[in-house]
Residue frames as qw, qx, qy, qz and C-alpha x, y, z in Angstrom:
[[0.446, 0.059, -0.385, 0.806, 106.34, 104.17, 77.19],
 [0.228, -0.374, 0.019, -0.899, 103.74, 107.02, 77.65],
 [0.757, -0.419, -0.340, -0.369, 101.19, 104.60, 79.37],
 [0.775, -0.130, -0.475, 0.395, 104.00, 103.37, 81.55],
 [0.239, 0.193, -0.289, 0.907, 104.99, 106.81, 82.73],
 [0.459, -0.408, -0.096, -0.783, 101.35, 107.80, 83.51],
 [0.829, -0.342, -0.428, -0.114, 100.80, 104.52, 85.42],
 [0.617, 0.010, -0.430, 0.658, 103.92, 105.07, 87.37],
 [0.051, -0.331, 0.142, -0.931, 102.73, 108.53, 88.32],
 [0.645, -0.412, -0.238, -0.598, 99.42, 107.24, 89.48],
 [0.831, -0.252, -0.446, 0.217, 101.20, 104.75, 91.71],
 [0.475, 0.091, -0.356, 0.800, 103.67, 107.27, 93.11],
 [0.233, -0.533, -0.078, -0.810, 100.98, 109.97, 93.91],
 [0.749, -0.564, -0.171, -0.301, 99.26, 108.00, 96.74],
 [0.823, -0.121, -0.290, 0.473, 102.70, 106.71, 98.02],
 [0.277, 0.386, -0.135, 0.870, 103.76, 110.39, 98.29],
 [0.477, -0.587, -0.071, -0.650, 100.73, 111.22, 100.29],
 [0.889, -0.360, -0.273, 0.072, 101.47, 108.31, 102.66],
 [0.689, 0.038, -0.250, 0.680, 105.05, 109.37, 103.14],
 [0.018, -0.647, 0.011, -0.762, 103.82, 112.91, 104.11],
 [0.717, -0.640, -0.246, -0.127, 102.88, 111.51, 107.54],
 [0.756, -0.169, -0.172, 0.609, 106.60, 111.77, 108.26],
 [0.239, -0.786, -0.076, 0.565, 108.18, 115.04, 109.32],
 [0.557, 0.816, 0.053, 0.148, 109.06, 117.54, 106.58],
 [0.256, 0.761, -0.519, 0.293, 112.38, 118.08, 108.22],
 [0.935, -0.355, 0.010, -0.010, 114.60, 115.68, 110.07],
 [0.088, -0.786, 0.612, 0.014, 118.09, 114.62, 111.06],
 [0.915, 0.192, -0.355, -0.016, 120.13, 111.69, 110.10],
 [0.477, -0.731, 0.452, -0.182, 122.17, 110.10, 112.93],
 [0.463, 0.446, -0.766, 0.028, 125.06, 107.73, 112.95],
 [0.724, -0.168, -0.669, 0.034, 125.53, 104.60, 115.10],
 [0.415, -0.074, -0.536, 0.731, 126.84, 106.64, 118.03],
 [0.101, -0.762, -0.589, 0.250, 123.89, 108.90, 118.02],
 [0.195, -0.474, 0.106, 0.852, 125.72, 111.88, 116.54],
 [0.501, 0.755, 0.264, -0.332, 123.92, 113.98, 113.89],
 [0.582, -0.001, 0.529, 0.618, 125.41, 113.39, 110.43],
 [0.080, 0.164, 0.425, 0.887, 123.15, 115.60, 108.40],
 [0.172, 0.462, 0.548, -0.676, 120.05, 117.75, 108.73],
 [0.164, 0.436, 0.687, 0.558, 117.22, 117.98, 106.12],
 [0.058, 0.376, 0.282, -0.881, 115.58, 121.42, 106.11],
 [0.356, 0.641, 0.680, 0.020, 112.22, 122.13, 104.70],
 [0.235, -0.060, 0.278, 0.929, 112.97, 124.76, 101.89],
 [0.209, -0.202, -0.322, -0.901, 110.46, 127.49, 101.04],
 [0.038, -0.315, -0.860, 0.401, 108.13, 126.98, 103.95],
 [0.259, 0.603, 0.418, -0.628, 104.60, 128.17, 103.21],
 [0.011, -0.238, 0.598, 0.766, 105.18, 128.07, 99.48],
 [0.074, -0.319, -0.890, -0.316, 101.99, 126.07, 98.80],
 [0.026, -0.608, -0.610, 0.507, 99.83, 128.47, 100.81],
 [0.086, 0.448, -0.159, -0.876, 100.07, 131.12, 98.11],
 [0.653, 0.508, 0.463, -0.317, 97.30, 131.21, 95.44],
 [0.695, 0.718, -0.025, 0.002, 99.58, 132.18, 92.49],
 [0.632, -0.489, 0.411, 0.437, 103.07, 131.18, 91.49],
 [0.526, 0.825, -0.134, -0.160, 105.12, 132.53, 88.52],
 [0.655, -0.381, 0.528, 0.382, 108.12, 131.21, 86.66],
 [0.463, 0.685, -0.366, -0.427, 109.73, 130.46, 83.36],
 [0.868, -0.079, 0.489, 0.036, 110.84, 127.57, 81.29],
 [0.272, 0.574, -0.638, -0.435, 113.09, 126.34, 78.53],
 [0.823, 0.090, 0.500, -0.252, 112.06, 123.08, 76.81],
 [0.063, 0.351, -0.805, -0.473, 113.92, 120.95, 74.26],
 [0.766, 0.232, 0.399, -0.447, 111.51, 118.89, 72.19],
 [0.170, -0.155, 0.863, 0.451, 111.27, 116.28, 69.52],
 [0.534, 0.448, 0.290, -0.656, 108.48, 116.61, 66.98],
 [0.166, -0.011, 0.844, 0.509, 107.06, 114.92, 63.89],
 [0.553, 0.113, -0.175, -0.807, 104.02, 114.70, 61.72],
 [0.517, 0.110, 0.835, -0.151, 101.61, 111.92, 61.94],
 [0.214, 0.295, -0.529, -0.766, 100.96, 111.27, 58.23],
 [0.659, 0.346, 0.629, -0.226, 98.05, 109.80, 56.30],
 [0.199, -0.107, 0.655, 0.721, 98.76, 109.13, 52.58],
 [0.541, 0.295, -0.077, -0.784, 96.21, 110.10, 49.90],
 [0.832, 0.150, 0.503, -0.181, 94.16, 107.29, 48.50],
 [0.848, 0.461, 0.165, 0.204, 96.07, 105.53, 45.74],
 [0.126, -0.924, 0.291, 0.211, 99.22, 107.40, 46.62],
 [0.680, -0.236, 0.561, 0.408, 101.53, 104.75, 45.05],
 [0.562, 0.665, 0.417, 0.261, 100.38, 106.10, 41.69],
 [0.004, 0.995, -0.066, -0.070, 102.06, 109.35, 42.53],
 [0.777, 0.455, -0.297, 0.318, 105.50, 107.54, 42.41],
 [0.101, 0.535, -0.544, 0.638, 106.70, 108.51, 45.90],
 [0.654, -0.480, -0.575, 0.107, 106.43, 107.24, 49.54],
 [0.074, -0.708, 0.227, -0.664, 106.44, 109.55, 52.55],
 [0.721, -0.374, -0.520, 0.265, 107.66, 108.91, 56.07],
 [0.244, -0.926, 0.052, -0.284, 107.80, 111.39, 58.94],
 [0.670, 0.196, -0.442, 0.564, 111.18, 111.93, 60.62],
 [0.521, -0.769, -0.303, 0.215, 111.50, 112.95, 64.23],
 [0.441, 0.582, -0.061, 0.681, 113.26, 116.35, 64.43],
 [0.417, -0.398, -0.468, 0.670, 114.61, 118.42, 67.41],
 [0.008, 0.734, 0.232, 0.638, 113.37, 121.83, 68.34],
 [0.352, -0.166, -0.554, 0.736, 112.93, 124.01, 71.42],
 [0.231, -0.785, -0.434, -0.377, 110.53, 126.26, 73.32],
 [0.244, -0.029, -0.455, 0.856, 110.78, 129.18, 75.88],
 [0.313, -0.601, -0.479, -0.558, 108.12, 130.79, 77.83],
 [0.182, -0.362, 0.471, -0.784, 106.51, 131.89, 81.12],
 [0.380, -0.258, -0.888, 0.041, 104.60, 129.98, 83.79],
 [0.349, -0.299, 0.267, -0.847, 101.68, 130.71, 86.04],
 [0.352, -0.210, -0.908, 0.083, 100.07, 128.33, 88.50],
 [0.452, -0.387, 0.068, -0.801, 96.71, 129.18, 90.07],
 [0.046, -0.126, 0.912, -0.388, 96.13, 127.15, 93.15],
 [0.668, -0.204, -0.373, -0.611, 92.97, 124.92, 93.27],
 [0.894, -0.392, -0.096, -0.193, 92.54, 123.34, 96.60],
 [0.616, -0.651, 0.437, 0.078, 95.27, 121.51, 98.42],
 [0.664, -0.141, 0.651, 0.340, 96.43, 119.18, 95.54],
 [0.569, 0.596, 0.484, 0.294, 95.33, 120.86, 92.34],
 [0.154, -0.597, 0.122, 0.778, 96.49, 123.78, 90.22],
 [0.609, 0.741, 0.283, -0.007, 95.54, 125.41, 86.94],
 [0.563, -0.358, 0.373, 0.645, 98.65, 125.81, 84.78],
 [0.495, 0.857, 0.136, -0.045, 99.04, 128.47, 82.10],
 [0.611, -0.410, 0.402, 0.545, 102.36, 128.46, 80.14],
 [0.558, 0.817, 0.108, -0.099, 102.43, 130.76, 77.15],
 [0.525, -0.512, 0.488, 0.474, 105.54, 130.49, 75.11],
 [0.520, 0.697, -0.323, -0.374, 107.26, 130.43, 71.70],
 [0.841, -0.102, 0.511, 0.145, 108.28, 127.20, 69.90],
 [0.240, 0.684, -0.537, -0.432, 110.87, 126.80, 67.15],
 [0.792, 0.045, 0.599, -0.108, 110.12, 123.72, 65.19],
 [0.312, 0.511, -0.618, -0.510, 111.52, 122.04, 62.07],
 [0.782, 0.058, 0.579, -0.223, 109.53, 118.99, 61.03],
 [0.122, 0.472, -0.719, -0.496, 110.93, 116.81, 58.20],
 [0.869, 0.242, 0.313, -0.298, 109.18, 114.42, 55.90],
 [0.284, -0.348, 0.798, 0.403, 111.30, 111.81, 54.00],
 [0.774, 0.484, 0.123, -0.389, 110.10, 111.25, 50.48],
 [0.381, -0.363, 0.771, 0.358, 111.52, 108.45, 48.45],
 [0.459, 0.337, -0.473, -0.673, 111.02, 107.73, 44.76],
 [0.577, 0.094, 0.784, -0.207, 108.66, 104.79, 44.04],
 [0.469, 0.395, 0.692, 0.380, 108.82, 104.67, 40.25],
 [0.086, 0.841, 0.188, -0.499, 108.58, 108.50, 40.12],
 [0.479, 0.193, 0.417, 0.747, 109.06, 110.28, 36.69],
 [0.027, 0.471, 0.169, -0.865, 108.55, 113.89, 36.01],
 [0.257, 0.524, 0.722, 0.372, 105.60, 114.78, 33.87],
 [0.124, -0.237, -0.077, 0.960, 105.68, 118.59, 33.24],
 [0.210, -0.213, -0.555, -0.776, 102.73, 118.55, 30.85],
 [0.513, -0.540, -0.634, -0.208, 100.33, 117.20, 33.41],
 [0.574, -0.757, -0.220, 0.221, 102.00, 118.53, 36.57],
 [0.440, 0.766, -0.115, 0.454, 104.13, 121.59, 35.81],
 [0.344, -0.816, 0.294, -0.360, 105.07, 122.09, 39.44],
 [0.968, -0.229, 0.040, 0.094, 106.71, 118.64, 39.96],
 [0.258, -0.811, 0.479, 0.216, 110.38, 118.61, 40.74],
 [0.586, 0.527, -0.590, -0.175, 112.98, 116.93, 38.59],
 [0.491, 0.134, -0.813, 0.282, 114.19, 114.86, 41.55],
 [0.639, -0.632, -0.386, -0.208, 112.50, 113.77, 44.71],
 [0.315, 0.368, -0.513, 0.708, 113.82, 115.40, 47.84],
 [0.343, -0.471, -0.705, 0.404, 112.92, 115.48, 51.57],
 [0.088, -0.734, -0.229, -0.633, 110.72, 118.36, 52.66],
 [0.358, -0.192, -0.550, 0.729, 111.21, 120.47, 55.75],
 [0.204, -0.781, -0.377, -0.454, 108.50, 122.64, 57.35],
 [0.415, -0.057, -0.446, 0.791, 110.14, 125.13, 59.74],
 [0.227, -0.783, -0.359, -0.453, 107.74, 127.25, 61.84],
 [0.142, 0.082, -0.524, 0.836, 107.88, 129.66, 64.72],
 [0.422, -0.550, -0.574, -0.435, 104.62, 129.40, 66.72],
 [0.229, -0.361, 0.454, -0.781, 103.09, 130.84, 69.89],
 [0.459, -0.224, -0.859, -0.009, 101.65, 128.30, 72.29],
 [0.362, -0.426, 0.180, -0.809, 98.88, 128.87, 74.80],
 [0.497, -0.121, -0.859, 0.033, 98.67, 125.63, 76.91],
 [0.522, -0.416, 0.230, -0.708, 96.00, 125.37, 79.65],
 [0.612, 0.066, -0.788, 0.025, 96.42, 122.44, 81.91],
 [0.702, -0.601, 0.024, -0.382, 95.30, 120.95, 85.14],
 [0.353, 0.443, -0.748, 0.345, 97.95, 119.74, 87.59],
 [0.836, -0.473, -0.140, -0.239, 97.32, 117.11, 90.24],
 [0.228, 0.632, -0.633, 0.384, 99.99, 116.97, 92.89],
 [0.731, -0.272, -0.596, 0.190, 100.97, 114.53, 95.58],
 [0.461, -0.886, -0.051, 0.014, 101.66, 115.81, 99.07],
 [0.323, 0.776, -0.472, 0.265, 105.09, 117.26, 99.57],
 [0.922, -0.315, -0.118, 0.192, 107.63, 115.05, 101.23],
 [0.550, -0.485, 0.099, 0.673, 110.38, 117.28, 102.61],
 [0.042, 0.634, -0.239, -0.734, 111.72, 119.02, 99.46],
 [0.126, 0.150, -0.760, -0.620, 110.10, 117.08, 96.65],
 [0.609, 0.320, 0.574, -0.444, 106.84, 115.80, 95.30],
 [0.196, 0.041, 0.780, 0.593, 105.54, 114.42, 92.05],
 [0.446, 0.462, 0.296, -0.707, 102.55, 115.46, 89.92],
 [0.413, 0.284, 0.749, 0.433, 100.66, 114.60, 86.71],
 [0.148, 0.517, 0.016, -0.843, 99.41, 117.21, 84.26],
 [0.305, 0.330, 0.790, 0.418, 97.08, 117.28, 81.34],
 [0.225, 0.687, 0.311, -0.617, 94.97, 119.69, 79.17],
 [0.635, 0.650, 0.356, 0.216, 94.89, 121.40, 75.80],
 [0.397, -0.484, 0.237, 0.743, 97.26, 123.53, 73.85],
 [0.538, 0.801, 0.263, 0.016, 96.19, 125.93, 71.01],
 [0.515, -0.366, 0.328, 0.702, 99.05, 127.11, 68.83],
 [0.463, 0.855, 0.202, -0.118, 99.38, 129.76, 66.09],
 [0.722, 0.143, 0.225, 0.639, 102.14, 130.04, 63.55],
 [0.061, -0.913, -0.064, 0.399, 103.73, 133.58, 63.57],
 [0.191, 0.792, -0.481, -0.324, 106.48, 132.89, 60.98],
 [0.974, 0.155, 0.158, 0.052, 107.86, 130.32, 58.66],
 [0.304, -0.693, 0.539, 0.370, 111.57, 129.52, 57.96],
 [0.865, 0.487, 0.109, -0.057, 112.30, 128.80, 54.38],
 [0.517, -0.477, 0.546, 0.455, 115.58, 127.44, 53.06],
 [0.085, -0.160, 0.758, 0.627, 116.07, 125.98, 49.60],
 [0.568, 0.173, -0.031, -0.804, 112.85, 126.37, 47.61],
 [0.628, 0.121, -0.720, -0.268, 112.99, 122.72, 46.53],
 [0.339, -0.028, -0.860, 0.380, 112.99, 121.72, 50.14],
 [0.113, 0.280, 0.574, -0.761, 110.03, 123.71, 51.22],
 [0.275, -0.134, -0.598, -0.741, 107.38, 123.00, 48.64],
 [0.401, -0.441, -0.802, -0.049, 105.12, 121.32, 51.16],
 [0.169, -0.459, 0.136, -0.862, 103.00, 123.64, 53.38],
 [0.278, -0.334, -0.838, 0.330, 101.26, 123.27, 56.77],
 [0.243, -0.813, -0.444, -0.286, 98.31, 125.03, 58.39],
 [0.158, 0.543, -0.277, 0.777, 98.88, 128.10, 60.58],
 [0.530, -0.413, 0.370, -0.641, 96.85, 127.03, 63.68],
 [0.489, 0.059, -0.866, 0.089, 96.91, 123.80, 65.70],
 [0.617, -0.480, 0.223, -0.582, 94.94, 122.41, 68.68],
 [0.578, 0.194, -0.783, 0.123, 96.44, 119.56, 70.69],
 [0.789, -0.573, -0.079, -0.207, 95.86, 117.54, 73.80],
 [0.314, 0.574, -0.641, 0.401, 98.76, 117.24, 76.26],
 [0.826, -0.537, -0.031, -0.171, 99.62, 115.09, 79.24],
 [0.526, 0.538, -0.539, 0.379, 102.60, 114.32, 81.23],
 [0.773, -0.546, -0.268, 0.180, 104.37, 113.76, 84.60],
 [0.309, 0.698, -0.290, 0.577, 106.79, 115.90, 86.50],
 [0.706, -0.380, -0.441, 0.403, 108.52, 116.51, 89.84],
 [0.079, -0.932, 0.063, -0.347, 108.90, 119.51, 92.02],
 [0.750, -0.035, -0.332, 0.572, 112.24, 120.02, 93.67],
 [0.234, -0.954, -0.147, -0.117, 112.35, 122.74, 96.36],
 [0.615, 0.189, -0.245, 0.725, 115.51, 124.85, 96.92],
 [0.295, -0.454, -0.427, 0.724, 116.14, 127.62, 99.31],
 [0.066, 0.467, -0.021, -0.882, 115.32, 130.43, 96.80],
 [0.506, 0.307, -0.403, -0.698, 113.46, 128.80, 93.94],
 [0.789, 0.079, 0.577, -0.196, 111.59, 125.57, 92.82],
 [0.171, 0.423, -0.725, -0.515, 112.88, 123.53, 89.90],
 [0.724, 0.201, 0.522, -0.403, 110.39, 121.24, 88.12],
 [0.034, 0.263, -0.829, -0.493, 111.58, 118.86, 85.37],
 [0.653, 0.313, 0.460, -0.512, 108.52, 117.66, 83.42],
 [0.150, -0.114, 0.825, 0.532, 107.97, 115.27, 80.55],
 [0.488, 0.454, 0.376, -0.644, 105.04, 115.98, 78.37],
 [0.319, 0.162, 0.822, 0.443, 103.37, 114.39, 75.31],
 [0.332, 0.491, 0.094, -0.800, 101.37, 116.33, 72.76],
 [0.354, 0.258, 0.848, 0.299, 98.93, 115.06, 70.14],
 [0.186, 0.205, -0.170, -0.946, 97.57, 117.45, 67.55],
 [0.438, 0.421, 0.760, -0.232, 93.90, 117.06, 66.67],
 [0.420, 0.772, 0.033, -0.476, 93.99, 119.53, 63.63],
 [0.794, 0.304, 0.392, 0.353, 94.71, 118.31, 60.19],
 [0.161, -0.746, 0.205, 0.613, 97.59, 120.71, 59.11],
 [0.473, 0.165, 0.650, 0.571, 97.70, 119.44, 55.48],
 [0.229, 0.605, 0.003, -0.762, 97.11, 122.38, 53.09],
 [0.633, 0.342, 0.662, 0.212, 95.40, 121.11, 49.85],
 [0.372, 0.892, 0.112, -0.229, 95.52, 122.83, 46.53],
 [0.113, -0.689, 0.614, 0.367, 99.23, 122.51, 45.73],
 [0.886, 0.379, -0.058, -0.261, 99.75, 120.47, 42.59],
 [0.213, 0.635, -0.742, 0.041, 103.22, 119.21, 43.25],
 [0.705, -0.003, -0.703, -0.088, 103.86, 115.48, 43.86],
 [0.202, 0.052, -0.752, 0.626, 104.57, 115.96, 47.61],
 [0.430, 0.030, 0.286, -0.856, 101.08, 117.57, 48.27],
 [0.725, 0.098, -0.395, -0.556, 99.27, 115.06, 46.04],
 [0.528, 0.127, -0.833, 0.109, 100.71, 112.19, 48.04],
 [0.124, -0.113, -0.738, 0.653, 99.20, 113.23, 51.40],
 [0.309, -0.578, -0.528, -0.540, 95.78, 113.92, 52.86],
 [0.579, -0.780, -0.166, -0.167, 96.56, 114.42, 56.56],
 [0.475, 0.363, -0.461, 0.656, 99.31, 115.87, 58.69],
 [0.564, -0.777, -0.159, -0.231, 98.88, 116.01, 62.49],
 [0.119, 0.707, -0.550, 0.428, 101.54, 117.18, 64.99],
 [0.903, -0.354, -0.244, 0.019, 103.06, 114.92, 67.48],
 [0.215, 0.729, -0.414, 0.501, 105.66, 116.22, 70.02],
 [0.790, -0.428, -0.344, 0.272, 107.59, 114.96, 73.11],
 [0.161, 0.793, -0.181, 0.558, 108.89, 117.80, 75.20],
 [0.645, -0.321, -0.472, 0.508, 111.13, 117.97, 78.31],
 [0.104, -0.884, -0.091, -0.447, 110.17, 121.11, 80.23],
 [0.563, -0.057, -0.433, 0.701, 112.71, 122.62, 82.58],
 [0.220, -0.822, -0.327, -0.411, 110.57, 124.83, 84.82],
 [0.408, 0.019, -0.447, 0.796, 112.00, 127.38, 87.23],
 [0.297, -0.786, -0.490, -0.232, 109.59, 128.88, 89.71],
 [0.068, 0.596, -0.309, 0.738, 110.27, 132.05, 91.72],
 [0.450, -0.237, -0.757, 0.410, 110.52, 131.39, 95.50],
 [0.001, 0.151, 0.304, -0.941, 108.97, 134.84, 96.30]]
């Protein structure tokens, strides 16, 4: 699905540039020549400015890409990552680079709860050898509040009246500023406090009289192994790698001034 979206964007971008040869404003006429509606070019001169500011809210779905420890069946459990919902809020800044490019900086705060489903696979508690092992196997939740500092390059099509499409890609460093613990049995597994991810996506600019609205679908793949070794419980012994994987729908609102 990700490759299809990116391929579609690459096709739409040159088509948008070709469509720009038409007028940015125009009138629709009926059969008798009477004007039915008029399309007005909103926010004229918007793209001539070198800096644009805005804000966003962004629902997301996140999970860990897991890698089991060697010989993990001997631990008596199997682990599967479960997609979990979350959300982000933040600010936007676009620095114009030429006619079709922009450098995008979108610092924000993300609220994430990633869940890993553990199932018993012949598990039995052995307190003499592993005193931290639980009596029964339970799913683990890792809830975090993190600050994100994505820096991305945006490639835009030419504007056709009050809309255009764009593709975006870059990197996103993230740092955990707080963890959300619930039941102690459900939060035995830990994750690292800093992450570095690559991001890419596709979006559309919709121009209105006083602001610009830009829905954007973005994919994020963490490069940092967030697994924290050292814990002696059965959950930690079963894994050797945890990397973040997130799909986010950004709802960007840009100031028209």
